[in-house]
C-alpha positions in Angstrom: 214.0 257.7 -41.7 212.6 254.7 -42.4 214.3 252.4 -41.2 213.9 254.2 -37.8 209.9 253.9 -38.3 210.2 250.2 -39.2 212.5 249.6 -35.3 210.0 251.8 -33.6 207.2 249.5 -34.6 209.0 246.0 -34.0 209.8 247.0 -30.4 206.1 248.2 -30.2 204.7 245.0 -31.4 207.0 243.3 -29.2 206.3 245.1 -26.1 202.3 244.1 -26.6 203.4 240.5 -27.0 205.7 240.7 -23.9 202.9 242.6 -22.0 200.1 239.8 -22.7 202.7 236.5 -21.8 202.8 238.2 -18.2 198.9 237.9 -17.6 197.7 234.7 -16.7 194.0 235.4 -15.8 191.5 232.3 -14.1 189.0 231.0 -16.7 186.1 228.8 -17.2 183.8 227.2 -19.4 180.6 225.2 -18.7 178.3 223.5 -21.5 174.3 223.6 -21.1 173.7 220.2 -23.5 170.4 218.4 -24.5 168.1 221.5 -25.8 166.4 219.5 -27.7 164.2 221.5 -30.1 161.5 219.5 -31.7 157.9 220.2 -33.5 155.0 219.6 -31.7 151.7 218.1 -33.8 148.2 218.7 -34.0 146.1 215.9 -34.6 142.1 215.4 -34.0 140.2 212.7 -33.5 136.2 211.5 -34.0 135.6 209.6 -31.1 134.7 206.8 -33.3 132.0 205.4 -30.8 129.1 207.4 -32.5 128.6 208.1 -29.1 128.9 211.7 -26.7 127.8 210.6 -23.0 125.0 209.0 -24.0 124.1 211.3 -27.2 125.5 210.0 -30.8 125.6 209.7 -34.4 122.9 207.6 -35.4 123.0 206.5 -39.1 121.2 205.4 -41.0 118.1 207.4 -40.9 115.3 207.2 -43.3 113.8 210.2 -43.9 109.7 211.2 -45.1 108.1 214.9 -45.9 108.3 216.8 -42.8 110.5 214.2 -40.9 114.3 215.3 -39.4 117.2 213.4 -38.5 116.4 213.3 -34.7 116.8 210.2 -33.0 114.9 208.9 -29.7 117.4 206.6 -27.0 115.6 203.7 -24.8 114.0 206.2 -22.7 112.3 208.1 -25.5 114.2 211.4 -25.6 115.3 212.7 -28.4 119.0 214.0 -29.6 120.3 215.7 -31.9 122.9 214.0 -34.8 126.3 215.1 -32.5 130.0 213.9 -33.3 133.0 214.0 -30.7 135.9 215.8 -31.8 138.9 214.5 -29.6 142.5 215.4 -29.6 145.4 212.7 -29.7 147.3 212.7 -26.9 149.7 215.0 -26.8 148.5 217.3 -29.2 148.6 221.0 -29.3 145.2 222.4 -29.3 144.3 224.8 -32.4 143.4 227.9 -32.9 140.0 227.1 -34.5 138.3 224.2 -36.7 137.1 224.1 -40.3 133.6 222.1 -41.2 132.7 221.2 -45.0 129.7 218.5 -45.2 129.8 217.0 -48.6 127.1 214.4 -49.6 128.3 210.9 -52.2 127.0 208.3 -53.3 123.8 209.5 -54.3 121.0 206.4 -55.3 118.1 207.3 -57.3 115.2 205.5 -55.8 113.4 205.0 -58.6 116.0 201.9 -59.5 114.0 199.9 -57.1 110.6 201.2 -58.4 110.2 203.8 -55.8 109.6 207.7 -56.8 110.4 209.1 -60.0 113.6 210.1 -61.6 115.8 212.5 -59.6 119.2 213.8 -58.8 121.6 214.6 -56.3 121.0 218.3 -56.8 117.3 218.3 -56.7 117.4 215.7 -53.6 119.7 217.6 -51.2 117.4 221.3 -52.1 114.5 219.6 -50.3 116.6 218.9 -47.7 116.8 221.6 -44.9 119.5 222.4 -42.4 117.4 223.6 -39.4 120.2 223.1 -36.5 124.2 223.6 -36.7 126.4 224.1 -34.0 129.1 223.4 -31.5 129.2 222.6 -28.0 133.1 223.5 -26.2 134.1 223.1 -22.4 130.8 223.8 -20.2 128.4 222.9 -23.1 129.2 226.1 -24.0 126.6 226.2 -27.3 127.8 228.3 -30.1 125.6 228.7 -33.4 126.7 228.1 -36.4 124.0 227.8 -39.0 124.0 231.4 -39.9 127.6 230.9 -41.8 126.2 228.7 -44.5 125.0 230.5 -47.5 121.1 230.2 -48.2 121.7 231.2 -51.5 123.2 228.5 -53.6 120.1 226.6 -54.5 118.1 230.0 -55.1 115.9 229.8 -52.3 116.9 232.4 -49.9 115.8 231.5 -46.7 116.1 227.9 -47.0 119.0 226.6 -45.5 119.0 223.4 -47.1 122.2 220.5 -47.6 122.8 221.9 -51.3 123.5 225.2 -49.5 125.8 223.8 -46.9 127.8 221.4 -48.5 128.6 224.7 -51.0 129.8 227.0 -47.5 133.0 226.4 -45.7 132.4 226.9 -42.0 134.9 228.6 -40.7 136.5 230.0 -37.1 134.3 227.4 -35.1 135.9 227.7 -31.3 137.8 225.5 -30.0 137.5 224.1 -26.6 139.9 222.3 -24.3 138.1 219.5 -23.0 134.8 219.3 -25.2 134.7 220.0 -28.7 131.1 218.5 -30.9 129.6 219.4 -33.0 125.6 218.6 -33.4 123.2 218.8 -36.2 119.4 218.6 -37.3 118.3 218.0 -41.4 114.7 218.0 -42.0 113.0 216.9 -44.9 110.9 219.7 -46.5 107.2 218.8 -46.4 106.8 219.9 -50.3 109.2 217.1 -51.2 106.0 214.7 -52.5 106.4 211.2 -54.1 109.3 212.2 -56.8 112.2 211.4 -53.8 110.5 208.3 -52.1 113.2 205.5 -52.2 116.4 207.9 -52.4 119.4 207.8 -50.3 122.7 209.3 -50.1 125.7 209.7 -48.1 126.5 212.6 -45.8 130.3 213.1 -45.4 131.5 215.7 -43.0 135.4 216.5 -42.9 136.9 218.9 -39.8 139.7 220.8 -39.9 142.4 222.3 -37.4 144.3 225.3 -37.8 147.1 225.9 -35.9 147.3 230.1 -36.2 144.4 232.6 -36.5 143.7 233.0 -40.2 144.9 229.7 -41.0 142.9 228.1 -43.6 143.3 224.4 -43.9 140.0 223.3 -45.9 
């Protein structure tokens, strides 16, 4: 019985091979080549000219109590401090911006014989941020001042530079063709002689995020 079974199996296998050998169907292949997968990039730049269609960043500025960082052009027209953000050629458009303000290089005016001893924390607490916003396509205005935590300096209701540099400005709207960030800061009227001759550098870092909810700064 075992031999019969093996014989049948052998015949079946040979029949299957013979069946396959008698078929010669047409066939063809086609290759689609050169389908490159690359990585896009996201790159932003400050325009570098401190300008945006006639307006600009205008530093250094000198403040006295009650004065602000606005500046006047040759026609006497006042302008906010405003910076234009550009996309590098070929860059993708980000989902949102993040903005971080910081200060550095504080110099006490007392060194030059002005005012009295002060420090950076005291100085930034008497500089009020009165306006903070960004513009996008069509000069659409977006207010950003509400994102500043005005309790950082212990003076709720007064948004100071001290507060600003301790607050991250997040989810800033992005335009396709226009992105500018503007602000106005003012020295509080109560600052007094203590701060005569003081100075510092205001630094701005802008992050561009690809996806919603992404943190950059």
